[in-house]
Every structure is written in C-alpha cells, then in structure tokens.
PyMOL Python script that loads the backbone (N, CA, C, O; Angstrom):
from pymol import cmd

cmd.read_pdbstr("""\
ATOM      1  N   MET A   1       3.609  66.300  46.962  1.00  0.00           N
ATOM      2  CA  MET A   1       5.078  66.343  46.467  1.00  0.00           C
ATOM      3  C   MET A   1       4.583  65.558  44.912  1.00  0.00           C
ATOM      4  O   MET A   1       3.685  64.799  44.544  1.00  0.00           O
ATOM      5  N   VAL A   2       5.659  66.198  44.355  1.00  0.00           N
ATOM      6  CA  VAL A   2       5.700  65.475  42.808  1.00  0.00           C
ATOM      7  C   VAL A   2       7.580  65.368  42.748  1.00  0.00           C
ATOM      8  O   VAL A   2       8.344  64.407  42.838  1.00  0.00           O
ATOM      9  N   ASP A   3       7.767  66.588  42.591  1.00  0.00           N
ATOM     10  CA  ASP A   3       9.233  66.308  41.910  1.00  0.00           C
ATOM     11  C   ASP A   3      10.059  66.783  43.174  1.00  0.00           C
ATOM     12  O   ASP A   3      10.422  67.943  43.367  1.00  0.00           O
ATOM     13  N   ILE A   4      10.274  65.805  43.923  1.00  0.00           N
ATOM     14  CA  ILE A   4      11.504  65.731  44.926  1.00  0.00           C
ATOM     15  C   ILE A   4      12.884  65.665  44.636  1.00  0.00           C
ATOM     16  O   ILE A   4      13.232  64.906  43.730  1.00  0.00           O
ATOM     17  N   ASP A   5      13.638  66.250  45.175  1.00  0.00           N
ATOM     18  CA  ASP A   5      14.994  66.160  44.045  1.00  0.00           C
ATOM     19  C   ASP A   5      16.245  66.044  45.556  1.00  0.00           C
ATOM     20  O   ASP A   5      16.569  67.068  46.157  1.00  0.00           O
ATOM     21  N   PHE A   6      16.635  65.051  45.837  1.00  0.00           N
ATOM     22  CA  PHE A   6      17.780  64.603  46.885  1.00  0.00           C
ATOM     23  C   PHE A   6      18.992  64.945  46.455  1.00  0.00           C
ATOM     24  O   PHE A   6      19.313  65.065  45.273  1.00  0.00           O
ATOM     25  N   ASP A   7      19.833  65.145  47.600  1.00  0.00           N
ATOM     26  CA  ASP A   7      20.836  65.414  46.644  1.00  0.00           C
ATOM     27  C   ASP A   7      21.581  64.861  46.216  1.00  0.00           C
ATOM     28  O   ASP A   7      21.451  63.637  46.231  1.00  0.00           O
ATOM     29  N   ASP A   8      22.762  65.456  45.603  1.00  0.00           N
ATOM     30  CA  ASP A   8      23.638  64.160  44.351  1.00  0.00           C
ATOM     31  C   ASP A   8      24.268  62.906  44.861  1.00  0.00           C
ATOM     32  O   ASP A   8      24.534  61.841  44.305  1.00  0.00           O
ATOM     33  N   ALA A   9      24.462  63.432  46.328  1.00  0.00           N
ATOM     34  CA  ALA A   9      25.193  61.997  46.685  1.00  0.00           C
ATOM     35  C   ALA A   9      24.782  61.112  46.778  1.00  0.00           C
ATOM     36  O   ALA A   9      25.052  59.961  46.436  1.00  0.00           O
ATOM     37  N   PHE A  10      23.773  61.772  47.465  1.00  0.00           N
ATOM     38  CA  PHE A  10      22.306  60.300  47.429  1.00  0.00           C
ATOM     39  C   PHE A  10      21.964  59.496  46.496  1.00  0.00           C
ATOM     40  O   PHE A  10      22.108  58.280  46.368  1.00  0.00           O
ATOM     41  N   GLU A  11      21.458  60.351  45.802  1.00  0.00           N
ATOM     42  CA  GLU A  11      21.522  59.565  44.326  1.00  0.00           C
ATOM     43  C   GLU A  11      22.192  58.513  43.560  1.00  0.00           C
ATOM     44  O   GLU A  11      21.765  57.525  42.962  1.00  0.00           O
ATOM     45  N   ASN A  12      23.689  59.136  43.794  1.00  0.00           N
ATOM     46  CA  ASN A  12      24.432  58.336  43.281  1.00  0.00           C
ATOM     47  C   ASN A  12      24.966  56.972  44.343  1.00  0.00           C
ATOM     48  O   ASN A  12      25.898  56.197  44.131  1.00  0.00           O
ATOM     49  N   ALA A  13      24.368  56.994  45.089  1.00  0.00           N
ATOM     50  CA  ALA A  13      24.510  56.086  46.476  1.00  0.00           C
ATOM     51  C   ALA A  13      24.231  54.936  46.456  1.00  0.00           C
ATOM     52  O   ALA A  13      24.762  53.842  46.649  1.00  0.00           O
ATOM     53  N   ILE A  14      22.349  55.784  45.916  1.00  0.00           N
ATOM     54  CA  ILE A  14      21.484  54.847  46.124  1.00  0.00           C
ATOM     55  C   ILE A  14      21.574  53.630  44.311  1.00  0.00           C
ATOM     56  O   ILE A  14      21.199  52.460  44.229  1.00  0.00           O
ATOM     57  N   LYS A  15      22.142  54.438  43.253  1.00  0.00           N
ATOM     58  CA  LYS A  15      22.587  53.962  42.229  1.00  0.00           C
ATOM     59  C   LYS A  15      23.367  52.992  42.268  1.00  0.00           C
ATOM     60  O   LYS A  15      23.233  51.892  41.732  1.00  0.00           O
ATOM     61  N   GLU A  16      24.694  53.611  43.283  1.00  0.00           N
ATOM     62  CA  GLU A  16      25.945  52.257  43.149  1.00  0.00           C
ATOM     63  C   GLU A  16      25.335  51.328  43.892  1.00  0.00           C
ATOM     64  O   GLU A  16      25.748  50.193  43.654  1.00  0.00           O
ATOM     65  N   LYS A  17      24.364  51.415  44.839  1.00  0.00           N
ATOM     66  CA  LYS A  17      23.508  50.067  45.818  1.00  0.00           C
ATOM     67  C   LYS A  17      22.893  49.643  44.721  1.00  0.00           C
ATOM     68  O   LYS A  17      23.600  48.636  44.749  1.00  0.00           O
ATOM     69  N   GLN A  18      22.221  49.468  43.761  1.00  0.00           N
ATOM     70  CA  GLN A  18      21.907  48.979  43.267  1.00  0.00           C
ATOM     71  C   GLN A  18      22.631  48.193  42.068  1.00  0.00           C
ATOM     72  O   GLN A  18      22.148  47.175  41.572  1.00  0.00           O
ATOM     73  N   VAL A  19      24.097  48.896  41.566  1.00  0.00           N
ATOM     74  CA  VAL A  19      24.444  48.447  40.570  1.00  0.00           C
ATOM     75  C   VAL A  19      25.823  47.554  40.888  1.00  0.00           C
ATOM     76  O   VAL A  19      26.577  46.927  40.144  1.00  0.00           O
ATOM     77  N   ALA A  20      25.806  47.798  42.437  1.00  0.00           N
ATOM     78  CA  ALA A  20      26.567  46.591  43.308  1.00  0.00           C
ATOM     79  C   ALA A  20      25.751  44.923  43.654  1.00  0.00           C
ATOM     80  O   ALA A  20      26.226  43.795  43.790  1.00  0.00           O
ATOM     81  N   GLU A  21      24.340  45.463  43.702  1.00  0.00           N
ATOM     82  CA  GLU A  21      23.157  44.197  43.966  1.00  0.00           C
ATOM     83  C   GLU A  21      23.453  43.335  42.494  1.00  0.00           C
ATOM     84  O   GLU A  21      23.950  42.212  42.413  1.00  0.00           O
ATOM     85  N   GLN A  22      22.971  44.250  41.313  1.00  0.00           N
ATOM     86  CA  GLN A  22      22.951  43.406  40.491  1.00  0.00           C
ATOM     87  C   GLN A  22      24.129  42.566  39.617  1.00  0.00           C
ATOM     88  O   GLN A  22      24.150  41.693  38.749  1.00  0.00           O
ATOM     89  N   ASN A  23      25.264  43.515  40.522  1.00  0.00           N
ATOM     90  CA  ASN A  23      26.587  42.371  40.363  1.00  0.00           C
ATOM     91  C   ASN A  23      26.956  41.492  40.710  1.00  0.00           C
ATOM     92  O   ASN A  23      27.705  40.634  40.242  1.00  0.00           O
ATOM     93  N   ALA A  24      26.047  41.723  42.303  1.00  0.00           N
ATOM     94  CA  ALA A  24      26.459  39.981  43.425  1.00  0.00           C
ATOM     95  C   ALA A  24      25.460  39.265  42.584  1.00  0.00           C
ATOM     96  O   ALA A  24      25.886  38.232  42.067  1.00  0.00           O
ATOM     97  N   LEU A  25      24.281  39.574  42.345  1.00  0.00           N
ATOM     98  CA  LEU A  25      23.255  38.307  41.694  1.00  0.00           C
ATOM     99  C   LEU A  25      23.909  37.523  40.015  1.00  0.00           C
ATOM    100  O   LEU A  25      23.778  36.475  39.382  1.00  0.00           O
ATOM    101  N   LYS A  26      24.573  38.724  39.919  1.00  0.00           N
ATOM    102  CA  LYS A  26      25.197  37.937  37.924  1.00  0.00           C
ATOM    103  C   LYS A  26      26.086  36.710  38.506  1.00  0.00           C
ATOM    104  O   LYS A  26      25.830  35.518  38.334  1.00  0.00           O
ATOM    105  N   ALA A  27      27.353  37.324  39.343  1.00  0.00           N
ATOM    106  CA  ALA A  27      28.372  36.866  40.085  1.00  0.00           C
ATOM    107  C   ALA A  27      27.604  35.026  40.532  1.00  0.00           C
ATOM    108  O   ALA A  27      27.930  33.900  40.155  1.00  0.00           O
ATOM    109  N   LYS A  28      26.527  35.521  41.460  1.00  0.00           N
ATOM    110  CA  LYS A  28      25.915  34.206  41.901  1.00  0.00           C
ATOM    111  C   LYS A  28      25.526  33.557  40.736  1.00  0.00           C
ATOM    112  O   LYS A  28      26.092  32.494  40.483  1.00  0.00           O
ATOM    113  N   ASN A  29      24.597  34.016  39.902  1.00  0.00           N
ATOM    114  CA  ASN A  29      24.326  33.153  38.814  1.00  0.00           C
ATOM    115  C   ASN A  29      25.311  32.652  37.778  1.00  0.00           C
ATOM    116  O   ASN A  29      24.876  31.944  36.869  1.00  0.00           O
ATOM    117  N   VAL A  30      26.991  33.049  37.848  1.00  0.00           N
ATOM    118  CA  VAL A  30      27.681  32.725  37.295  1.00  0.00           C
ATOM    119  C   VAL A  30      28.207  30.987  38.202  1.00  0.00           C
ATOM    120  O   VAL A  30      28.627  29.856  37.958  1.00  0.00           O
ATOM    121  N   THR A  31      27.890  31.668  39.044  1.00  0.00           N
ATOM    122  CA  THR A  31      28.710  30.469  40.096  1.00  0.00           C
ATOM    123  C   THR A  31      28.226  29.301  40.003  1.00  0.00           C
ATOM    124  O   THR A  31      28.708  28.175  39.880  1.00  0.00           O
ATOM    125  N   ILE A  32      27.061  29.786  40.089  1.00  0.00           N
ATOM    126  CA  ILE A  32      25.959  28.322  40.070  1.00  0.00           C
ATOM    127  C   ILE A  32      25.935  27.650  38.474  1.00  0.00           C
ATOM    128  O   ILE A  32      26.042  26.439  38.277  1.00  0.00           O
ATOM    129  N   GLN A  33      25.775  28.670  37.384  1.00  0.00           N
ATOM    130  CA  GLN A  33      26.179  27.574  36.094  1.00  0.00           C
ATOM    131  C   GLN A  33      27.496  27.374  35.887  1.00  0.00           C
ATOM    132  O   GLN A  33      27.694  26.776  34.829  1.00  0.00           O
ATOM    133  N   VAL A  34      28.407  27.624  36.448  1.00  0.00           N
ATOM    134  CA  VAL A  34      29.895  26.934  36.457  1.00  0.00           C
ATOM    135  C   VAL A  34      29.530  25.856  36.946  1.00  0.00           C
ATOM    136  O   VAL A  34      29.496  24.862  36.220  1.00  0.00           O
ATOM    137  N   GLU A  35      29.050  25.754  38.720  1.00  0.00           N
ATOM    138  CA  GLU A  35      28.578  24.249  39.538  1.00  0.00           C
ATOM    139  C   GLU A  35      28.281  23.325  38.861  1.00  0.00           C
ATOM    140  O   GLU A  35      28.774  22.198  38.807  1.00  0.00           O
ATOM    141  N   GLU A  36      26.964  24.045  37.991  1.00  0.00           N
ATOM    142  CA  GLU A  36      26.042  22.922  37.058  1.00  0.00           C
ATOM    143  C   GLU A  36      26.765  22.103  36.510  1.00  0.00           C
ATOM    144  O   GLU A  36      26.950  20.903  36.714  1.00  0.00           O
ATOM    145  N   GLN A  37      27.378  23.166  35.437  1.00  0.00           N
ATOM    146  CA  GLN A  37      28.705  22.565  34.201  1.00  0.00           C
ATOM    147  C   GLN A  37      29.260  21.335  34.874  1.00  0.00           C
ATOM    148  O   GLN A  37      28.857  20.214  34.563  1.00  0.00           O
ATOM    149  N   ALA A  38      30.283  21.559  35.894  1.00  0.00           N
ATOM    150  CA  ALA A  38      31.169  20.620  36.605  1.00  0.00           C
ATOM    151  C   ALA A  38      30.085  19.527  36.631  1.00  0.00           C
ATOM    152  O   ALA A  38      30.059  18.478  35.987  1.00  0.00           O
ATOM    153  N   LYS A  39      29.141  20.036  37.575  1.00  0.00           N
ATOM    154  CA  LYS A  39      28.700  18.630  37.736  1.00  0.00           C
ATOM    155  C   LYS A  39      28.234  17.549  36.785  1.00  0.00           C
ATOM    156  O   LYS A  39      28.424  16.346  36.964  1.00  0.00           O
ATOM    157  N   GLN A  40      27.582  18.117  35.715  1.00  0.00           N
ATOM    158  CA  GLN A  40      27.416  17.370  34.318  1.00  0.00           C
ATOM    159  C   GLN A  40      28.619  17.013  33.479  1.00  0.00           C
ATOM    160  O   GLN A  40      28.500  16.308  32.477  1.00  0.00           O
ATOM    161  N   THR A  41      29.826  17.520  33.902  1.00  0.00           N
ATOM    162  CA  THR A  41      31.005  17.141  33.604  1.00  0.00           C
ATOM    163  C   THR A  41      31.528  15.771  34.136  1.00  0.00           C
ATOM    164  O   THR A  41      32.240  14.969  33.532  1.00  0.00           O
ATOM    165  N   LYS A  42      31.015  15.676  35.410  1.00  0.00           N
ATOM    166  CA  LYS A  42      31.407  14.626  36.212  1.00  0.00           C
ATOM    167  C   LYS A  42      30.529  13.553  36.113  1.00  0.00           C
ATOM    168  O   LYS A  42      30.871  12.419  36.448  1.00  0.00           O
ATOM    169  N   ILE A  43      29.534  13.792  35.722  1.00  0.00           N
ATOM    170  CA  ILE A  43      29.140  12.815  35.300  1.00  0.00           C
ATOM    171  C   ILE A  43      28.442  11.775  33.765  1.00  0.00           C
ATOM    172  O   ILE A  43      27.875  10.696  33.590  1.00  0.00           O
ATOM    173  N   LYS A  44      28.863  12.759  33.065  1.00  0.00           N
ATOM    174  CA  LYS A  44      29.777  12.461  31.849  1.00  0.00           C
ATOM    175  C   LYS A  44      30.992  11.438  32.103  1.00  0.00           C
ATOM    176  O   LYS A  44      31.030  10.399  31.444  1.00  0.00           O
ATOM    177  N   ALA A  45      31.986  11.729  33.056  1.00  0.00           N
ATOM    178  CA  ALA A  45      33.290  11.307  32.996  1.00  0.00           C
ATOM    179  C   ALA A  45      33.201   9.851  33.729  1.00  0.00           C
ATOM    180  O   ALA A  45      33.830   8.858  33.366  1.00  0.00           O
ATOM    181  N   GLU A  46      32.229   9.921  34.916  1.00  0.00           N
ATOM    182  CA  GLU A  46      31.542   8.418  35.571  1.00  0.00           C
ATOM    183  C   GLU A  46      30.720   7.936  34.528  1.00  0.00           C
ATOM    184  O   GLU A  46      30.666   6.791  34.976  1.00  0.00           O
ATOM    185  N   ALA A  47      29.997   7.873  33.443  1.00  0.00           N
ATOM    186  CA  ALA A  47      29.431   7.506  32.878  1.00  0.00           C
ATOM    187  C   ALA A  47      30.359   6.675  31.445  1.00  0.00           C
ATOM    188  O   ALA A  47      30.116   5.626  30.847  1.00  0.00           O
ATOM    189  N   GLU A  48      31.162   7.414  31.325  1.00  0.00           N
ATOM    190  CA  GLU A  48      32.271   7.029  30.103  1.00  0.00           C
ATOM    191  C   GLU A  48      33.048   5.922  31.142  1.00  0.00           C
ATOM    192  O   GLU A  48      33.434   4.881  30.610  1.00  0.00           O
ATOM    193  N   ALA A  49      33.323   6.125  32.777  1.00  0.00           N
ATOM    194  CA  ALA A  49      34.340   5.323  33.011  1.00  0.00           C
ATOM    195  C   ALA A  49      33.501   4.242  32.975  1.00  0.00           C
ATOM    196  O   ALA A  49      34.199   3.408  32.400  1.00  0.00           O
ATOM    197  N   MET A  50      32.065   3.525  33.308  1.00  0.00           N
ATOM    198  CA  MET A  50      31.639   2.435  34.277  1.00  0.00           C
ATOM    199  C   MET A  50      31.190   2.122  32.217  1.00  0.00           C
ATOM    200  O   MET A  50      30.481   1.123  32.103  1.00  0.00           O
ATOM    201  N   ARG A  51      31.453   2.682  31.088  1.00  0.00           N
ATOM    202  CA  ARG A  51      31.010   1.929  29.740  1.00  0.00           C
ATOM    203  C   ARG A  51      32.727   1.436  29.718  1.00  0.00           C
ATOM    204  O   ARG A  51      32.867   0.307  29.247  1.00  0.00           O
ATOM    205  N   ILE A  52      33.574   1.880  30.002  1.00  0.00           N
ATOM    206  CA  ILE A  52      34.781   1.224  29.800  1.00  0.00           C
ATOM    207  C   ILE A  52      35.158  -0.211  29.988  1.00  0.00           C
ATOM    208  O   ILE A  52      35.636  -1.163  29.371  1.00  0.00           O
ATOM    209  N   LYS A  53      34.500   0.271  31.651  1.00  0.00           N
ATOM    210  CA  LYS A  53      34.999  -1.063  32.737  1.00  0.00           C
ATOM    211  C   LYS A  53      33.985  -1.949  32.018  1.00  0.00           C
ATOM    212  O   LYS A  53      34.464  -3.078  31.915  1.00  0.00           O
ATOM    213  N   ALA A  54      32.678  -1.864  31.442  1.00  0.00           N
ATOM    214  CA  ALA A  54      31.931  -2.651  31.380  1.00  0.00           C
ATOM    215  C   ALA A  54      33.070  -3.259  29.666  1.00  0.00           C
ATOM    216  O   ALA A  54      33.360  -4.452  29.570  1.00  0.00           O
ATOM    217  N   HIS A  55      33.319  -2.712  29.067  1.00  0.00           N
ATOM    218  CA  HIS A  55      33.707  -3.136  27.929  1.00  0.00           C
ATOM    219  C   HIS A  55      35.387  -3.980  28.060  1.00  0.00           C
ATOM    220  O   HIS A  55      35.981  -4.588  27.170  1.00  0.00           O
ATOM    221  N   ALA A  56      35.865  -3.705  29.653  1.00  0.00           N
ATOM    222  CA  ALA A  56      36.805  -4.554  29.454  1.00  0.00           C
ATOM    223  C   ALA A  56      36.667  -5.999  30.418  1.00  0.00           C
ATOM    224  O   ALA A  56      37.493  -6.908  30.491  1.00  0.00           O
ATOM    225  N   LEU A  57      35.453  -5.895  31.064  1.00  0.00           N
ATOM    226  CA  LEU A  57      35.242  -7.404  31.550  1.00  0.00           C
ATOM    227  C   LEU A  57      34.565  -7.758  30.475  1.00  0.00           C
ATOM    228  O   LEU A  57      35.169  -8.764  30.103  1.00  0.00           O
ATOM    229  N   GLU A  58      33.887  -7.615  29.900  1.00  0.00           N
ATOM    230  CA  GLU A  58      33.509  -8.048  28.335  1.00  0.00           C
ATOM    231  C   GLU A  58      34.232  -9.155  27.641  1.00  0.00           C
ATOM    232  O   GLU A  58      34.067 -10.306  27.236  1.00  0.00           O
ATOM    233  N   SER A  59      35.431  -7.868  27.744  1.00  0.00           N
ATOM    234  CA  SER A  59      36.565  -8.996  26.453  1.00  0.00           C
ATOM    235  C   SER A  59      37.253  -9.712  27.151  1.00  0.00           C
ATOM    236  O   SER A  59      37.829 -10.622  26.554  1.00  0.00           O
ATOM    237  N   ASN A  60      37.500  -9.582  28.863  1.00  0.00           N
ATOM    238  CA  ASN A  60      38.287 -10.536  29.569  1.00  0.00           C
ATOM    239  C   ASN A  60      37.688 -11.070  30.610  1.00  0.00           C
ATOM    240  O   ASN A  60      37.528 -10.311  31.566  1.00  0.00           O
ATOM    241  N   PRO A  61      37.242 -12.342  30.730  1.00  0.00           N
ATOM    242  CA  PRO A  61      36.069 -12.709  31.646  1.00  0.00           C
ATOM    243  C   PRO A  61      37.094 -12.793  32.891  1.00  0.00           C
ATOM    244  O   PRO A  61      36.600 -12.642  34.009  1.00  0.00           O
ATOM    245  N   LYS A  62      38.823 -13.076  32.757  1.00  0.00           N
ATOM    246  CA  LYS A  62      39.470 -13.646  34.143  1.00  0.00           C
ATOM    247  C   LYS A  62      39.886 -12.327  34.573  1.00  0.00           C
ATOM    248  O   LYS A  62      40.842 -12.324  35.349  1.00  0.00           O
ATOM    249  N   LEU A  63      39.275 -10.932  34.174  1.00  0.00           N
ATOM    250  CA  LEU A  63      39.349  -9.658  34.698  1.00  0.00           C
ATOM    251  C   LEU A  63      38.653 -10.120  36.217  1.00  0.00           C
ATOM    252  O   LEU A  63      39.263 -10.407  37.248  1.00  0.00           O
ATOM    253  N   VAL A  64      37.317 -10.092  36.008  1.00  0.00           N
ATOM    254  CA  VAL A  64      35.965 -10.774  37.269  1.00  0.00           C
ATOM    255  C   VAL A  64      36.935 -10.871  38.456  1.00  0.00           C
ATOM    256  O   VAL A  64      37.117 -10.115  39.411  1.00  0.00           O
ATOM    257  N   SER A  65      37.575 -12.188  38.055  1.00  0.00           N
ATOM    258  CA  SER A  65      38.364 -12.801  38.986  1.00  0.00           C
ATOM    259  C   SER A  65      39.012 -11.924  39.989  1.00  0.00           C
ATOM    260  O   SER A  65      39.071 -11.942  41.219  1.00  0.00           O
ATOM    261  N   TYR A  66      39.637 -10.893  38.747  1.00  0.00           N
ATOM    262  CA  TYR A  66      40.953 -10.168  39.046  1.00  0.00           C
ATOM    263  C   TYR A  66      40.479  -8.899  40.193  1.00  0.00           C
ATOM    264  O   TYR A  66      41.149  -8.369  41.079  1.00  0.00           O
ATOM    265  N   GLU A  67      39.130  -8.680  39.795  1.00  0.00           N
ATOM    266  CA  GLU A  67      38.091  -7.784  40.502  1.00  0.00           C
ATOM    267  C   GLU A  67      38.040  -7.873  42.051  1.00  0.00           C
ATOM    268  O   GLU A  67      38.512  -7.208  42.972  1.00  0.00           O
ATOM    269  N   ALA A  68      37.119  -9.189  41.921  1.00  0.00           N
ATOM    270  CA  ALA A  68      36.942  -9.804  43.069  1.00  0.00           C
ATOM    271  C   ALA A  68      37.980  -9.758  44.251  1.00  0.00           C
ATOM    272  O   ALA A  68      37.685  -9.385  45.387  1.00  0.00           O
ATOM    273  N   VAL A  69      39.314 -10.207  43.829  1.00  0.00           N
ATOM    274  CA  VAL A  69      40.306 -10.918  44.556  1.00  0.00           C
ATOM    275  C   VAL A  69      40.886  -8.737  44.989  1.00  0.00           C
ATOM    276  O   VAL A  69      41.147  -8.371  46.136  1.00  0.00           O
ATOM    277  N   GLN A  70      40.913  -8.092  44.165  1.00  0.00           N
ATOM    278  CA  GLN A  70      41.143  -6.355  44.784  1.00  0.00           C
ATOM    279  C   GLN A  70      40.094  -6.614  45.935  1.00  0.00           C
ATOM    280  O   GLN A  70      40.644  -6.524  47.032  1.00  0.00           O
ATOM    281  N   LYS A  71      38.963  -6.862  46.001  1.00  0.00           N
ATOM    282  CA  LYS A  71      37.970  -5.903  47.103  1.00  0.00           C
ATOM    283  C   LYS A  71      38.118  -7.159  48.054  1.00  0.00           C
ATOM    284  O   LYS A  71      37.445  -6.938  49.060  1.00  0.00           O
ATOM    285  N   TRP A  72      38.716  -8.347  48.121  1.00  0.00           N
ATOM    286  CA  TRP A  72      38.409  -9.734  48.978  1.00  0.00           C
ATOM    287  C   TRP A  72      39.220  -8.824  49.926  1.00  0.00           C
ATOM    288  O   TRP A  72      40.127  -8.046  49.631  1.00  0.00           O
ATOM    289  N   ASP A  73      38.665  -9.112  51.178  1.00  0.00           N
ATOM    290  CA  ASP A  73      39.705  -8.678  52.906  1.00  0.00           C
ATOM    291  C   ASP A  73      39.918  -9.660  53.101  1.00  0.00           C
ATOM    292  O   ASP A  73      39.197  -9.949  54.056  1.00  0.00           O
ATOM    293  N   GLY A  74      40.652 -10.750  52.748  1.00  0.00           N
ATOM    294  CA  GLY A  74      41.698 -11.408  52.869  1.00  0.00           C
ATOM    295  C   GLY A  74      40.643 -12.979  54.300  1.00  0.00           C
ATOM    296  O   GLY A  74      41.036 -14.126  54.511  1.00  0.00           O
ATOM    297  N   GLN A  75      39.457 -12.325  54.870  1.00  0.00           N
ATOM    298  CA  GLN A  75      39.103 -13.383  55.333  1.00  0.00           C
ATOM    299  C   GLN A  75      38.336 -14.948  54.415  1.00  0.00           C
ATOM    300  O   GLN A  75      37.890 -15.183  53.292  1.00  0.00           O
ATOM    301  N   LEU A  76      38.481 -15.470  55.303  1.00  0.00           N
ATOM    302  CA  LEU A  76      37.022 -16.455  54.213  1.00  0.00           C
ATOM    303  C   LEU A  76      36.093 -17.161  54.675  1.00  0.00           C
ATOM    304  O   LEU A  76      36.484 -17.872  55.600  1.00  0.00           O
ATOM    305  N   PRO A  77      35.052 -17.268  54.432  1.00  0.00           N
ATOM    306  CA  PRO A  77      33.669 -17.109  55.169  1.00  0.00           C
ATOM    307  C   PRO A  77      33.583 -18.104  55.977  1.00  0.00           C
ATOM    308  O   PRO A  77      34.241 -19.105  55.696  1.00  0.00           O
ATOM    309  N   GLN A  78      32.768 -18.100  57.168  1.00  0.00           N
ATOM    310  CA  GLN A  78      32.687 -18.814  58.507  1.00  0.00           C
ATOM    311  C   GLN A  78      32.190 -19.807  57.747  1.00  0.00           C
ATOM    312  O   GLN A  78      33.002 -20.722  57.605  1.00  0.00           O
ATOM    313  N   TYR A  79      31.273 -19.950  57.265  1.00  0.00           N
ATOM    314  CA  TYR A  79      30.135 -20.984  56.447  1.00  0.00           C
ATOM    315  C   TYR A  79      30.157 -20.983  54.926  1.00  0.00           C
ATOM    316  O   TYR A  79      29.924 -20.031  54.182  1.00  0.00           O
ATOM    317  N   MET A  80      30.556 -22.521  54.534  1.00  0.00           N
ATOM    318  CA  MET A  80      30.552 -22.364  53.190  1.00  0.00           C
ATOM    319  C   MET A  80      29.882 -23.991  53.111  1.00  0.00           C
ATOM    320  O   MET A  80      29.981 -24.996  53.815  1.00  0.00           O
ATOM    321  N   LEU A  81      29.073 -23.588  51.699  1.00  0.00           N
ATOM    322  CA  LEU A  81      27.581 -24.687  51.290  1.00  0.00           C
ATOM    323  C   LEU A  81      28.683 -25.223  49.682  1.00  0.00           C
ATOM    324  O   LEU A  81      28.811 -24.692  48.579  1.00  0.00           O
ATOM    325  N   GLY A  82      29.279 -26.467  50.289  1.00  0.00           N
ATOM    326  CA  GLY A  82      29.780 -27.582  49.209  1.00  0.00           C
ATOM    327  C   GLY A  82      31.490 -27.317  49.564  1.00  0.00           C
ATOM    328  O   GLY A  82      31.933 -26.896  50.633  1.00  0.00           O
ATOM    329  N   ASP A  83      32.222 -27.665  48.433  1.00  0.00           N
ATOM    330  CA  ASP A  83      33.089 -27.617  48.628  1.00  0.00           C
ATOM    331  C   ASP A  83      34.366 -26.597  48.134  1.00  0.00           C
ATOM    332  O   ASP A  83      35.566 -26.857  48.227  1.00  0.00           O
ATOM    333  N   ALA A  84      33.716 -25.300  47.555  1.00  0.00           N
ATOM    334  CA  ALA A  84      34.346 -24.225  47.264  1.00  0.00           C
ATOM    335  C   ALA A  84      34.927 -23.498  47.959  1.00  0.00           C
ATOM    336  O   ALA A  84      34.554 -22.808  48.908  1.00  0.00           O
ATOM    337  N   VAL A  85      35.969 -23.652  47.447  1.00  0.00           N
ATOM    338  CA  VAL A  85      36.920 -22.714  48.273  1.00  0.00           C
ATOM    339  C   VAL A  85      37.559 -21.096  47.544  1.00  0.00           C
ATOM    340  O   VAL A  85      38.638 -20.966  46.966  1.00  0.00           O
ATOM    341  N   PRO A  86      36.299 -19.771  47.849  1.00  0.00           N
ATOM    342  CA  PRO A  86      37.136 -18.521  47.123  1.00  0.00           C
ATOM    343  C   PRO A  86      38.178 -18.170  46.799  1.00  0.00           C
ATOM    344  O   PRO A  86      38.935 -17.757  47.677  1.00  0.00           O
ATOM    345  N   PHE A  87      38.679 -18.205  45.218  1.00  0.00           N
ATOM    346  CA  PHE A  87      40.170 -17.524  44.725  1.00  0.00           C
ATOM    347  C   PHE A  87      41.397 -18.385  44.485  1.00  0.00           C
ATOM    348  O   PHE A  87      42.413 -18.196  43.816  1.00  0.00           O
ATOM    349  N   ILE A  88      40.895 -19.596  45.400  1.00  0.00           N
ATOM    350  CA  ILE A  88      41.293 -20.667  45.176  1.00  0.00           C
ATOM    351  C   ILE A  88      41.106 -22.063  43.924  1.00  0.00           C
ATOM    352  O   ILE A  88      40.060 -22.712  43.932  1.00  0.00           O
ATOM    353  N   ASN A  89      41.847 -22.279  43.257  1.00  0.00           N
ATOM    354  CA  ASN A  89      41.715 -23.181  42.216  1.00  0.00           C
ATOM    355  C   ASN A  89      42.541 -24.485  42.843  1.00  0.00           C
ATOM    356  O   ASN A  89      43.762 -24.503  42.999  1.00  0.00           O
ATOM    357  N   LEU A  90      41.336 -25.922  43.277  1.00  0.00           N
ATOM    358  CA  LEU A  90      42.633 -26.565  43.886  1.00  0.00           C
ATOM    359  C   LEU A  90      42.355 -28.062  42.654  1.00  0.00           C
ATOM    360  O   LEU A  90      41.870 -29.088  43.132  1.00  0.00           O
ATOM    361  N   LYS A  91      42.637 -28.028  41.451  1.00  0.00           N
ATOM    362  CA  LYS A  91      42.469 -28.390  40.165  1.00  0.00           C
ATOM    363  C   LYS A  91      43.771 -28.607  39.777  1.00  0.00           C
ATOM    364  O   LYS A  91      44.021 -28.963  38.626  1.00  0.00           O
TER     365      LYS A  91
END
""", "prot")
cmd.dss("prot")
cmd.show_as("cartoon", "prot")
cmd.util.cbc("prot")
cmd.orient("prot")
C-alpha cells in the first residue's frame, strides 16, 4: 500500500486538529512569556522600592525610629538590660 487516499473530510479533520494543537501551543508559550515578563517587572519594582527606601533611611536618621515605631506591637519587653526603654526618651 503506497498511495492511500482518505476521504477529504477526514484529511481536513486531521489538518484542523494539527492547526488547533499548534495554536494551543502558541497560546501557551505566549502565556508563559507574559508571566515571565510580569515576574521581571515585579522584581525590578521591588528593587527600586528598596533602593528608594534605603536612600530615604540614609538621608533621614529619624526615619529609622519612625519605621521602628510603625512596626512596634505596643508591648514592652518583659526583660530589659540597663535602663533603656524603647521609643521613650526620658531626657
């Protein structure tokens, strides 16, 4: 059997299936590419935010105290060495 001639509808169905599979792979690759670009954009934004925050902390030493107060949960330590009380300036 060398020359097999299938029905035209069957051959078209096979071609359409191949085209559909190729289109699905193409769409999947586009999705992966978009996701990777989004990850890279996020990483760049986070790096820029850290750079800006580091610059702000270098420029204004009181900002370090402000950041510490913002993260403080309001509880004083149970045990303290020395006479230092956090965030309270007794002078």
